[in-house]
mmCIF file as Biopython writes it, N, C-alpha, C and O atoms, coordinates in Angstrom:
data_model
#
loop_
_atom_site.group_PDB
_atom_site.id
_atom_site.type_symbol
_atom_site.label_atom_id
_atom_site.label_alt_id
_atom_site.label_comp_id
_atom_site.label_asym_id
_atom_site.label_entity_id
_atom_site.label_seq_id
_atom_site.pdbx_PDB_ins_code
_atom_site.Cartn_x
_atom_site.Cartn_y
_atom_site.Cartn_z
_atom_site.occupancy
_atom_site.B_iso_or_equiv
_atom_site.auth_seq_id
_atom_site.auth_asym_id
_atom_site.pdbx_PDB_model_num
ATOM 1   N N  . MET A ? 1  ? -2.153  16.351  -1.190  1.0 0.0 1  A 1 
ATOM 2   C CA . MET A ? 1  ? -2.703  15.028  -0.947  1.0 0.0 1  A 1 
ATOM 3   C C  . MET A ? 1  ? -2.067  14.030  -1.926  1.0 0.0 1  A 1 
ATOM 4   O O  . MET A ? 1  ? -1.702  14.371  -3.051  1.0 0.0 1  A 1 
ATOM 5   N N  . CYS A ? 2  ? -1.956  12.818  -1.460  1.0 0.0 2  A 1 
ATOM 6   C CA . CYS A ? 2  ? -1.279  11.771  -2.222  1.0 0.0 2  A 1 
ATOM 7   C C  . CYS A ? 2  ? -2.246  10.604  -2.448  1.0 0.0 2  A 1 
ATOM 8   O O  . CYS A ? 2  ? -2.945  10.179  -1.528  1.0 0.0 2  A 1 
ATOM 9   N N  . MET A ? 3  ? -2.275  10.095  -3.679  1.0 0.0 3  A 1 
ATOM 10  C CA . MET A ? 3  ? -3.141  8.959   -4.006  1.0 0.0 3  A 1 
ATOM 11  C C  . MET A ? 3  ? -2.380  8.069   -4.978  1.0 0.0 3  A 1 
ATOM 12  O O  . MET A ? 3  ? -1.697  8.569   -5.872  1.0 0.0 3  A 1 
ATOM 13  N N  . MET A ? 4  ? -2.491  6.777   -4.815  1.0 0.0 4  A 1 
ATOM 14  C CA . MET A ? 4  ? -1.825  5.823   -5.704  1.0 0.0 4  A 1 
ATOM 15  C C  . MET A ? 4  ? -2.414  5.932   -7.105  1.0 0.0 4  A 1 
ATOM 16  O O  . MET A ? 4  ? -3.623  5.789   -7.284  1.0 0.0 4  A 1 
ATOM 17  N N  . PRO A ? 5  ? -1.555  6.189   -8.108  1.0 0.0 5  A 1 
ATOM 18  C CA . PRO A ? 5  ? -2.063  6.166   -9.483  1.0 0.0 5  A 1 
ATOM 19  C C  . PRO A ? 5  ? -2.363  4.725   -9.896  1.0 0.0 5  A 1 
ATOM 20  O O  . PRO A ? 5  ? -1.586  3.818   -9.600  1.0 0.0 5  A 1 
ATOM 21  N N  . ASP A ? 6  ? -3.457  4.524   -10.559 1.0 0.0 6  A 1 
ATOM 22  C CA . ASP A ? 6  ? -3.877  3.209   -11.061 1.0 0.0 6  A 1 
ATOM 23  C C  . ASP A ? 6  ? -3.913  2.137   -9.967  1.0 0.0 6  A 1 
ATOM 24  O O  . ASP A ? 6  ? -3.212  1.131   -10.075 1.0 0.0 6  A 1 
ATOM 25  N N  . PRO A ? 7  ? -4.722  2.338   -8.912  1.0 0.0 7  A 1 
ATOM 26  C CA . PRO A ? 7  ? -4.775  1.346   -7.834  1.0 0.0 7  A 1 
ATOM 27  C C  . PRO A ? 7  ? -5.272  -0.026  -8.291  1.0 0.0 7  A 1 
ATOM 28  O O  . PRO A ? 7  ? -4.925  -1.038  -7.683  1.0 0.0 7  A 1 
ATOM 29  N N  . ALA A ? 8  ? -6.072  -0.073  -9.345  1.0 0.0 8  A 1 
ATOM 30  C CA . ALA A ? 8  ? -6.538  -1.380  -9.837  1.0 0.0 8  A 1 
ATOM 31  C C  . ALA A ? 8  ? -5.347  -2.242  -10.226 1.0 0.0 8  A 1 
ATOM 32  O O  . ALA A ? 8  ? -5.312  -3.432  -9.914  1.0 0.0 8  A 1 
ATOM 33  N N  . HIS A ? 9  ? -4.379  -1.652  -10.901 1.0 0.0 9  A 1 
ATOM 34  C CA . HIS A ? 9  ? -3.186  -2.408  -11.316 1.0 0.0 9  A 1 
ATOM 35  C C  . HIS A ? 9  ? -2.256  -2.683  -10.138 1.0 0.0 9  A 1 
ATOM 36  O O  . HIS A ? 9  ? -1.769  -3.802  -9.979  1.0 0.0 9  A 1 
ATOM 37  N N  . HIS A ? 10 ? -2.007  -1.671  -9.314  1.0 0.0 10 A 1 
ATOM 38  C CA . HIS A ? 10 ? -1.011  -1.813  -8.256  1.0 0.0 10 A 1 
ATOM 39  C C  . HIS A ? 10 ? -1.478  -2.636  -7.057  1.0 0.0 10 A 1 
ATOM 40  O O  . HIS A ? 10 ? -0.669  -3.321  -6.430  1.0 0.0 10 A 1 
ATOM 41  N N  . PHE A ? 11 ? -2.755  -2.582  -6.732  1.0 0.0 11 A 1 
ATOM 42  C CA . PHE A ? 11 ? -3.249  -3.264  -5.532  1.0 0.0 11 A 1 
ATOM 43  C C  . PHE A ? 11 ? -4.167  -4.454  -5.827  1.0 0.0 11 A 1 
ATOM 44  O O  . PHE A ? 11 ? -4.150  -5.441  -5.092  1.0 0.0 11 A 1 
ATOM 45  N N  . TYR A ? 12 ? -4.952  -4.372  -6.875  1.0 0.0 12 A 1 
ATOM 46  C CA . TYR A ? 12 ? -6.056  -5.321  -7.039  1.0 0.0 12 A 1 
ATOM 47  C C  . TYR A ? 12 ? -6.045  -6.046  -8.386  1.0 0.0 12 A 1 
ATOM 48  O O  . TYR A ? 12 ? -7.096  -6.492  -8.846  1.0 0.0 12 A 1 
ATOM 49  N N  . HIS A ? 13 ? -4.904  -6.170  -9.014  1.0 0.0 13 A 1 
ATOM 50  C CA . HIS A ? 13 ? -4.823  -6.737  -10.358 1.0 0.0 13 A 1 
ATOM 51  C C  . HIS A ? 13 ? -5.350  -8.170  -10.456 1.0 0.0 13 A 1 
ATOM 52  O O  . HIS A ? 13 ? -5.736  -8.615  -11.538 1.0 0.0 13 A 1 
ATOM 53  N N  . ASP A ? 14 ? -5.369  -8.885  -9.346  1.0 0.0 14 A 1 
ATOM 54  C CA . ASP A ? 14 ? -5.786  -10.288 -9.382  1.0 0.0 14 A 1 
ATOM 55  C C  . ASP A ? 14 ? -7.220  -10.495 -8.889  1.0 0.0 14 A 1 
ATOM 56  O O  . ASP A ? 14 ? -7.633  -11.626 -8.632  1.0 0.0 14 A 1 
ATOM 57  N N  . LEU A ? 15 ? -7.979  -9.398  -8.756  1.0 0.0 15 A 1 
ATOM 58  C CA . LEU A ? 15 ? -9.375  -9.490  -8.313  1.0 0.0 15 A 1 
ATOM 59  C C  . LEU A ? 15 ? -10.317 -9.260  -9.478  1.0 0.0 15 A 1 
ATOM 60  O O  . LEU A ? 15 ? -9.950  -8.601  -10.451 1.0 0.0 15 A 1 
ATOM 61  N N  . PRO A ? 16 ? -11.542 -9.800  -9.392  1.0 0.0 16 A 1 
ATOM 62  C CA . PRO A ? 16 ? -12.547 -9.496  -10.416 1.0 0.0 16 A 1 
ATOM 63  C C  . PRO A ? 16 ? -12.845 -7.990  -10.435 1.0 0.0 16 A 1 
ATOM 64  O O  . PRO A ? 16 ? -12.674 -7.311  -9.423  1.0 0.0 16 A 1 
ATOM 65  N N  . LEU A ? 17 ? -13.283 -7.477  -11.570 1.0 0.0 17 A 1 
ATOM 66  C CA . LEU A ? 17 ? -13.520 -6.051  -11.752 1.0 0.0 17 A 1 
ATOM 67  C C  . LEU A ? 17 ? -14.445 -5.463  -10.691 1.0 0.0 17 A 1 
ATOM 68  O O  . LEU A ? 17 ? -14.182 -4.373  -10.184 1.0 0.0 17 A 1 
ATOM 69  N N  . ALA A ? 18 ? -15.516 -6.163  -10.348 1.0 0.0 18 A 1 
ATOM 70  C CA . ALA A ? 18 ? -16.453 -5.648  -9.335  1.0 0.0 18 A 1 
ATOM 71  C C  . ALA A ? 18 ? -15.757 -5.485  -7.987  1.0 0.0 18 A 1 
ATOM 72  O O  . ALA A ? 18 ? -15.991 -4.500  -7.287  1.0 0.0 18 A 1 
ATOM 73  N N  . ASP A ? 19 ? -14.911 -6.435  -7.618  1.0 0.0 19 A 1 
ATOM 74  C CA . ASP A ? 19 ? -14.168 -6.333  -6.360  1.0 0.0 19 A 1 
ATOM 75  C C  . ASP A ? 19 ? -13.140 -5.202  -6.419  1.0 0.0 19 A 1 
ATOM 76  O O  . ASP A ? 19 ? -12.948 -4.478  -5.442  1.0 0.0 19 A 1 
ATOM 77  N N  . GLN A ? 20 ? -12.483 -5.057  -7.567  1.0 0.0 20 A 1 
ATOM 78  C CA . GLN A ? 20 ? -11.543 -3.948  -7.730  1.0 0.0 20 A 1 
ATOM 79  C C  . GLN A ? 20 ? -12.246 -2.621  -7.486  1.0 0.0 20 A 1 
ATOM 80  O O  . GLN A ? 20 ? -11.755 -1.782  -6.731  1.0 0.0 20 A 1 
ATOM 81  N N  . GLN A ? 21 ? -13.396 -2.432  -8.127  1.0 0.0 21 A 1 
ATOM 82  C CA . GLN A ? 21 ? -14.128 -1.173  -7.988  1.0 0.0 21 A 1 
ATOM 83  C C  . GLN A ? 21 ? -14.560 -0.933  -6.549  1.0 0.0 21 A 1 
ATOM 84  O O  . GLN A ? 21 ? -14.508 0.199   -6.066  1.0 0.0 21 A 1 
ATOM 85  N N  . HIS A ? 22 ? -14.985 -1.987  -5.861  1.0 0.0 22 A 1 
ATOM 86  C CA . HIS A ? 22 ? -15.384 -1.831  -4.459  1.0 0.0 22 A 1 
ATOM 87  C C  . HIS A ? 22 ? -14.211 -1.347  -3.614  1.0 0.0 22 A 1 
ATOM 88  O O  . HIS A ? 22 ? -14.339 -0.368  -2.879  1.0 0.0 22 A 1 
ATOM 89  N N  . TRP A ? 23 ? -13.074 -2.023  -3.713  1.0 0.0 23 A 1 
ATOM 90  C CA . TRP A ? 23 ? -11.942 -1.680  -2.861  1.0 0.0 23 A 1 
ATOM 91  C C  . TRP A ? 23 ? -11.325 -0.341  -3.240  1.0 0.0 23 A 1 
ATOM 92  O O  . TRP A ? 23 ? -10.826 0.370   -2.367  1.0 0.0 23 A 1 
ATOM 93  N N  . ILE A ? 24 ? -11.347 0.015   -4.505  1.0 0.0 24 A 1 
ATOM 94  C CA . ILE A ? 24 ? -10.875 1.342   -4.914  1.0 0.0 24 A 1 
ATOM 95  C C  . ILE A ? 24 ? -11.753 2.416   -4.293  1.0 0.0 24 A 1 
ATOM 96  O O  . ILE A ? 24 ? -11.255 3.475   -3.910  1.0 0.0 24 A 1 
ATOM 97  N N  . SER A ? 25 ? -13.045 2.160   -4.190  1.0 0.0 25 A 1 
ATOM 98  C CA . SER A ? 25 ? -13.956 3.150   -3.595  1.0 0.0 25 A 1 
ATOM 99  C C  . SER A ? 25 ? -13.683 3.346   -2.102  1.0 0.0 25 A 1 
ATOM 100 O O  . SER A ? 25 ? -14.098 4.355   -1.532  1.0 0.0 25 A 1 
ATOM 101 N N  . GLU A ? 26 ? -13.000 2.412   -1.471  1.0 0.0 26 A 1 
ATOM 102 C CA . GLU A ? 26 ? -12.679 2.509   -0.050  1.0 0.0 26 A 1 
ATOM 103 C C  . GLU A ? 26 ? -11.382 3.283   0.210   1.0 0.0 26 A 1 
ATOM 104 O O  . GLU A ? 26 ? -11.112 3.670   1.347   1.0 0.0 26 A 1 
ATOM 105 N N  . LEU A ? 27 ? -10.587 3.509   -0.824  1.0 0.0 27 A 1 
ATOM 106 C CA . LEU A ? 27 ? -9.319  4.218   -0.659  1.0 0.0 27 A 1 
ATOM 107 C C  . LEU A ? 27 ? -9.568  5.701   -0.386  1.0 0.0 27 A 1 
ATOM 108 O O  . LEU A ? 27 ? -10.539 6.278   -0.877  1.0 0.0 27 A 1 
ATOM 109 N N  . THR A ? 28 ? -8.693  6.304   0.393   1.0 0.0 28 A 1 
ATOM 110 C CA . THR A ? 28 ? -8.760  7.741   0.659   1.0 0.0 28 A 1 
ATOM 111 C C  . THR A ? 28 ? -7.403  8.368   0.367   1.0 0.0 28 A 1 
ATOM 112 O O  . THR A ? 28 ? -6.376  7.690   0.374   1.0 0.0 28 A 1 
ATOM 113 N N  . LYS A ? 29 ? -7.415  9.654   0.114   1.0 0.0 29 A 1 
ATOM 114 C CA . LYS A ? 29 ? -6.162  10.373  -0.117  1.0 0.0 29 A 1 
ATOM 115 C C  . LYS A ? 29 ? -5.410  10.504  1.199   1.0 0.0 29 A 1 
ATOM 116 O O  . LYS A ? 29 ? -6.014  10.595  2.268   1.0 0.0 29 A 1 
ATOM 117 N N  . THR A ? 30 ? -4.098  10.513  1.109   1.0 0.0 30 A 1 
ATOM 118 C CA . THR A ? 30 ? -3.235  10.646  2.283   1.0 0.0 30 A 1 
ATOM 119 C C  . THR A ? 30 ? -2.507  11.979  2.196   1.0 0.0 30 A 1 
ATOM 120 O O  . THR A ? 30 ? -1.968  12.316  1.143   1.0 0.0 30 A 1 
ATOM 121 N N  . PRO A ? 31 ? -2.481  12.746  3.288   1.0 0.0 31 A 1 
ATOM 122 C CA . PRO A ? 31 ? -1.703  13.986  3.252   1.0 0.0 31 A 1 
ATOM 123 C C  . PRO A ? 31 ? -0.237  13.690  2.949   1.0 0.0 31 A 1 
ATOM 124 O O  . PRO A ? 31 ? 0.365   12.815  3.571   1.0 0.0 31 A 1 
ATOM 125 N N  . THR A ? 32 ? 0.328   14.412  2.004   1.0 0.0 32 A 1 
ATOM 126 C CA . THR A ? 32 ? 1.731   14.220  1.628   1.0 0.0 32 A 1 
ATOM 127 C C  . THR A ? 32 ? 2.648   14.402  2.830   1.0 0.0 32 A 1 
ATOM 128 O O  . THR A ? 32 ? 3.700   13.767  2.906   1.0 0.0 32 A 1 
ATOM 129 N N  . GLU A ? 33 ? 2.267   15.250  3.756   1.0 0.0 33 A 1 
ATOM 130 C CA . GLU A ? 33 ? 3.090   15.508  4.950   1.0 0.0 33 A 1 
ATOM 131 C C  . GLU A ? 33 ? 3.407   14.224  5.710   1.0 0.0 33 A 1 
ATOM 132 O O  . GLU A ? 33 ? 4.494   14.093  6.273   1.0 0.0 33 A 1 
ATOM 133 N N  . THR A ? 34 ? 2.472   13.276  5.733   1.0 0.0 34 A 1 
ATOM 134 C CA . THR A ? 34 ? 2.724   12.026  6.467   1.0 0.0 34 A 1 
ATOM 135 C C  . THR A ? 34 ? 3.839   11.209  5.837   1.0 0.0 34 A 1 
ATOM 136 O O  . THR A ? 34 ? 4.473   10.401  6.516   1.0 0.0 34 A 1 
ATOM 137 N N  . LEU A ? 35 ? 4.086   11.407  4.556   1.0 0.0 35 A 1 
ATOM 138 C CA . LEU A ? 35 ? 5.150   10.678  3.878   1.0 0.0 35 A 1 
ATOM 139 C C  . LEU A ? 35 ? 6.504   11.380  4.001   1.0 0.0 35 A 1 
ATOM 140 O O  . LEU A ? 35 ? 7.548   10.768  3.773   1.0 0.0 35 A 1 
ATOM 141 N N  . LEU A ? 36 ? 6.481   12.666  4.362   1.0 0.0 36 A 1 
ATOM 142 C CA . LEU A ? 36 ? 7.707   13.455  4.394   1.0 0.0 36 A 1 
ATOM 143 C C  . LEU A ? 36 ? 8.192   13.790  5.799   1.0 0.0 36 A 1 
ATOM 144 O O  . LEU A ? 36 ? 9.318   14.259  5.968   1.0 0.0 36 A 1 
ATOM 145 N N  . THR A ? 37 ? 7.360   13.554  6.805   1.0 0.0 37 A 1 
ATOM 146 C CA . THR A ? 37 ? 7.716   13.897  8.179   1.0 0.0 37 A 1 
ATOM 147 C C  . THR A ? 37 ? 8.625   12.814  8.769   1.0 0.0 37 A 1 
ATOM 148 O O  . THR A ? 37 ? 8.268   11.636  8.742   1.0 0.0 37 A 1 
ATOM 149 N N  . PRO A ? 38 ? 9.777   13.189  9.293   1.0 0.0 38 A 1 
ATOM 150 C CA . PRO A ? 38 ? 10.670  12.190  9.901   1.0 0.0 38 A 1 
ATOM 151 C C  . PRO A ? 38 ? 10.016  11.507  11.111  1.0 0.0 38 A 1 
ATOM 152 O O  . PRO A ? 38 ? 9.259   12.134  11.853  1.0 0.0 38 A 1 
ATOM 153 N N  . LEU A ? 39 ? 10.311  10.243  11.295  1.0 0.0 39 A 1 
ATOM 154 C CA . LEU A ? 39 ? 9.794   9.502   12.443  1.0 0.0 39 A 1 
ATOM 155 C C  . LEU A ? 39 ? 10.467  9.968   13.723  1.0 0.0 39 A 1 
ATOM 156 O O  . LEU A ? 39 ? 11.660  10.272  13.737  1.0 0.0 39 A 1 
ATOM 157 N N  . THR A ? 40 ? 9.689   10.021  14.797  1.0 0.0 40 A 1 
ATOM 158 C CA . THR A ? 40 ? 10.262  10.338  16.104  1.0 0.0 40 A 1 
ATOM 159 C C  . THR A ? 40 ? 10.310  9.099   16.983  1.0 0.0 40 A 1 
ATOM 160 O O  . THR A ? 40 ? 11.077  9.055   17.945  1.0 0.0 40 A 1 
ATOM 161 N N  . GLN A ? 41 ? 9.508   8.098   16.670  1.0 0.0 41 A 1 
ATOM 162 C CA . GLN A ? 41 ? 9.510   6.818   17.384  1.0 0.0 41 A 1 
ATOM 163 C C  . GLN A ? 41 ? 9.193   5.719   16.388  1.0 0.0 41 A 1 
ATOM 164 O O  . GLN A ? 41 ? 8.508   5.957   15.393  1.0 0.0 41 A 1 
ATOM 165 N N  . THR A ? 42 ? 9.674   4.546   16.645  1.0 0.0 42 A 1 
ATOM 166 C CA . THR A ? 42 ? 9.351   3.390   15.822  1.0 0.0 42 A 1 
ATOM 167 C C  . THR A ? 42 ? 8.775   2.297   16.710  1.0 0.0 42 A 1 
ATOM 168 O O  . THR A ? 42 ? 9.220   2.108   17.843  1.0 0.0 42 A 1 
ATOM 169 N N  . ALA A ? 43 ? 7.804   1.592   16.203  1.0 0.0 43 A 1 
ATOM 170 C CA . ALA A ? 43 ? 7.156   0.542   16.987  1.0 0.0 43 A 1 
ATOM 171 C C  . ALA A ? 43 ? 7.819   -0.816  16.786  1.0 0.0 43 A 1 
ATOM 172 O O  . ALA A ? 43 ? 7.741   -1.679  17.660  1.0 0.0 43 A 1 
ATOM 173 N N  . TYR A ? 44 ? 8.471   -1.012  15.642  1.0 0.0 44 A 1 
ATOM 174 C CA . TYR A ? 44 ? 8.964   -2.359  15.337  1.0 0.0 44 A 1 
ATOM 175 C C  . TYR A ? 44 ? 9.969   -2.941  16.323  1.0 0.0 44 A 1 
ATOM 176 O O  . TYR A ? 44 ? 10.022  -4.166  16.436  1.0 0.0 44 A 1 
ATOM 177 N N  . PRO A ? 45 ? 10.784  -2.147  17.058  1.0 0.0 45 A 1 
ATOM 178 C CA . PRO A ? 45 ? 11.681  -2.799  18.028  1.0 0.0 45 A 1 
ATOM 179 C C  . PRO A ? 45 ? 10.924  -3.459  19.189  1.0 0.0 45 A 1 
ATOM 180 O O  . PRO A ? 45 ? 11.441  -4.383  19.818  1.0 0.0 45 A 1 
ATOM 181 N N  . ALA A ? 46 ? 9.717   -2.994  19.467  1.0 0.0 46 A 1 
ATOM 182 C CA . ALA A ? 46 ? 8.960   -3.518  20.605  1.0 0.0 46 A 1 
ATOM 183 C C  . ALA A ? 46 ? 8.016   -4.659  20.217  1.0 0.0 46 A 1 
ATOM 184 O O  . ALA A ? 46 ? 7.449   -5.309  21.095  1.0 0.0 46 A 1 
ATOM 185 N N  . TYR A ? 47 ? 7.839   -4.911  18.922  1.0 0.0 47 A 1 
ATOM 186 C CA . TYR A ? 47 ? 6.881   -5.922  18.475  1.0 0.0 47 A 1 
ATOM 187 C C  . TYR A ? 47 ? 7.528   -6.851  17.465  1.0 0.0 47 A 1 
ATOM 188 O O  . TYR A ? 47 ? 8.437   -6.462  16.732  1.0 0.0 47 A 1 
ATOM 189 N N  . SER A ? 48 ? 7.051   -8.072  17.440  1.0 0.0 48 A 1 
ATOM 190 C CA . SER A ? 48 ? 7.515   -9.014  16.423  1.0 0.0 48 A 1 
ATOM 191 C C  . SER A ? 48 ? 7.069   -8.517  15.056  1.0 0.0 48 A 1 
ATOM 192 O O  . SER A ? 48 ? 5.985   -7.953  14.911  1.0 0.0 48 A 1 
ATOM 193 N N  . VAL A ? 49 ? 7.911   -8.731  14.064  1.0 0.0 49 A 1 
ATOM 194 C CA . VAL A ? 49 ? 7.640   -8.241  12.719  1.0 0.0 49 A 1 
ATOM 195 C C  . VAL A ? 49 ? 7.728   -9.408  11.753  1.0 0.0 49 A 1 
ATOM 196 O O  . VAL A ? 49 ? 8.559   -10.301 11.915  1.0 0.0 49 A 1 
ATOM 197 N N  . ALA A ? 50 ? 6.864   -9.393  10.748  1.0 0.0 50 A 1 
ATOM 198 C CA . ALA A ? 50 ? 6.915   -10.393 9.690   1.0 0.0 50 A 1 
ATOM 199 C C  . ALA A ? 50 ? 6.708   -9.687  8.350   1.0 0.0 50 A 1 
ATOM 200 O O  . ALA A ? 50 ? 6.029   -8.663  8.281   1.0 0.0 50 A 1 
ATOM 201 N N  . TYR A ? 51 ? 7.282   -10.226 7.314   1.0 0.0 51 A 1 
ATOM 202 C CA . TYR A ? 51 ? 7.131   -9.674  5.973   1.0 0.0 51 A 1 
ATOM 203 C C  . TYR A ? 51 ? 6.610   -10.771 5.065   1.0 0.0 51 A 1 
ATOM 204 O O  . TYR A ? 51 ? 7.029   -11.925 5.162   1.0 0.0 51 A 1 
ATOM 205 N N  . LEU A ? 52 ? 5.691   -10.402 4.178   1.0 0.0 52 A 1 
ATOM 206 C CA . LEU A ? 52 ? 5.203   -11.309 3.151   1.0 0.0 52 A 1 
ATOM 207 C C  . LEU A ? 52 ? 5.812   -10.883 1.826   1.0 0.0 52 A 1 
ATOM 208 O O  . LEU A ? 52 ? 5.665   -9.733  1.412   1.0 0.0 52 A 1 
ATOM 209 N N  . TYR A ? 53 ? 6.481   -11.788 1.174   1.0 0.0 53 A 1 
ATOM 210 C CA . TYR A ? 53 ? 7.028   -11.506 -0.139  1.0 0.0 53 A 1 
ATOM 211 C C  . TYR A ? 53 ? 6.107   -12.158 -1.165  1.0 0.0 53 A 1 
ATOM 212 O O  . TYR A ? 53 ? 5.991   -13.382 -1.217  1.0 0.0 53 A 1 
ATOM 213 N N  . CYS A ? 54 ? 5.462   -11.342 -1.968  1.0 0.0 54 A 1 
ATOM 214 C CA . CYS A ? 54 ? 4.491   -11.832 -2.941  1.0 0.0 54 A 1 
ATOM 215 C C  . CYS A ? 54 ? 5.069   -11.709 -4.344  1.0 0.0 54 A 1 
ATOM 216 O O  . CYS A ? 54 ? 5.423   -10.613 -4.780  1.0 0.0 54 A 1 
ATOM 217 N N  . ALA A ? 55 ? 5.163   -12.814 -5.039  1.0 0.0 55 A 1 
ATOM 218 C CA . ALA A ? 55 ? 5.802   -12.843 -6.356  1.0 0.0 55 A 1 
ATOM 219 C C  . ALA A ? 55 ? 5.089   -11.951 -7.366  1.0 0.0 55 A 1 
ATOM 220 O O  . ALA A ? 55 ? 5.730   -11.443 -8.286  1.0 0.0 55 A 1 
ATOM 221 N N  . GLN A ? 56 ? 3.801   -11.750 -7.223  1.0 0.0 56 A 1 
ATOM 222 C CA . GLN A ? 56 ? 3.055   -10.937 -8.183  1.0 0.0 56 A 1 
ATOM 223 C C  . GLN A ? 56 ? 2.687   -9.558  -7.636  1.0 0.0 56 A 1 
ATOM 224 O O  . GLN A ? 56 ? 1.780   -8.911  -8.160  1.0 0.0 56 A 1 
ATOM 225 N N  . ASP A ? 57 ? 3.366   -9.110  -6.611  1.0 0.0 57 A 1 
ATOM 226 C CA . ASP A ? 57 ? 3.102   -7.788  -6.042  1.0 0.0 57 A 1 
ATOM 227 C C  . ASP A ? 57 ? 3.385   -6.722  -7.094  1.0 0.0 57 A 1 
ATOM 228 O O  . ASP A ? 57 ? 4.478   -6.673  -7.658  1.0 0.0 57 A 1 
ATOM 229 N N  . GLN A ? 58 ? 2.396   -5.867  -7.357  1.0 0.0 58 A 1 
ATOM 230 C CA . GLN A ? 58 ? 2.543   -4.822  -8.358  1.0 0.0 58 A 1 
ATOM 231 C C  . GLN A ? 58 ? 2.873   -3.468  -7.728  1.0 0.0 58 A 1 
ATOM 232 O O  . GLN A ? 58 ? 3.294   -2.556  -8.439  1.0 0.0 58 A 1 
ATOM 233 N N  . ALA A ? 59 ? 2.691   -3.314  -6.414  1.0 0.0 59 A 1 
ATOM 234 C CA . ALA A ? 59 ? 2.942   -2.046  -5.757  1.0 0.0 59 A 1 
ATOM 235 C C  . ALA A ? 59 ? 4.411   -1.887  -5.381  1.0 0.0 59 A 1 
ATOM 236 O O  . ALA A ? 59 ? 4.992   -0.822  -5.585  1.0 0.0 59 A 1 
ATOM 237 N N  . ILE A ? 60 ? 5.010   -2.934  -4.837  1.0 0.0 60 A 1 
ATOM 238 C CA . ILE A ? 60 ? 6.429   -2.916  -4.462  1.0 0.0 60 A 1 
ATOM 239 C C  . ILE A ? 60 ? 7.068   -4.159  -5.064  1.0 0.0 60 A 1 
ATOM 240 O O  . ILE A ? 60 ? 6.777   -5.271  -4.624  1.0 0.0 60 A 1 
ATOM 241 N N  . PRO A ? 61 ? 7.931   -3.994  -6.057  1.0 0.0 61 A 1 
ATOM 242 C CA . PRO A ? 61 ? 8.542   -5.167  -6.689  1.0 0.0 61 A 1 
ATOM 243 C C  . PRO A ? 61 ? 9.316   -6.014  -5.683  1.0 0.0 61 A 1 
ATOM 244 O O  . PRO A ? 61 ? 9.867   -5.492  -4.714  1.0 0.0 61 A 1 
ATOM 245 N N  . LEU A ? 62 ? 9.351   -7.282  -5.914  1.0 0.0 62 A 1 
ATOM 246 C CA . LEU A ? 62 ? 10.051  -8.222  -5.023  1.0 0.0 62 A 1 
ATOM 247 C C  . LEU A ? 62 ? 11.512  -7.813  -4.822  1.0 0.0 62 A 1 
ATOM 248 O O  . LEU A ? 62 ? 12.054  -8.003  -3.733  1.0 0.0 62 A 1 
ATOM 249 N N  . THR A ? 63 ? 12.149  -7.265  -5.833  1.0 0.0 63 A 1 
ATOM 250 C CA . THR A ? 63 ? 13.549  -6.855  -5.715  1.0 0.0 63 A 1 
ATOM 251 C C  . THR A ? 63 ? 13.730  -5.707  -4.734  1.0 0.0 63 A 1 
ATOM 252 O O  . THR A ? 63 ? 14.818  -5.530  -4.187  1.0 0.0 63 A 1 
ATOM 253 N N  . ALA A ? 64 ? 12.684  -4.928  -4.505  1.0 0.0 64 A 1 
ATOM 254 C CA . ALA A ? 64 ? 12.775  -3.804  -3.541  1.0 0.0 64 A 1 
ATOM 255 C C  . ALA A ? 64 ? 12.704  -4.341  -2.134  1.0 0.0 64 A 1 
ATOM 256 O O  . ALA A ? 64 ? 12.762  -3.571  -1.176  1.0 0.0 64 A 1 
#
């Protein structure tokens, strides 16, 4: 199983502590297999896609 280390910092750093704790309690572990299994189909060619670039994103740096 896979879980983000320190989700308060990576996902919720700009929220009040009570909100951080609430949203952390909603997170669930993800089977590692879902991250390692090759895709057999992709949805993005059939749907419009948009990306948000957030300057203070702590989970995925803007340079990535």
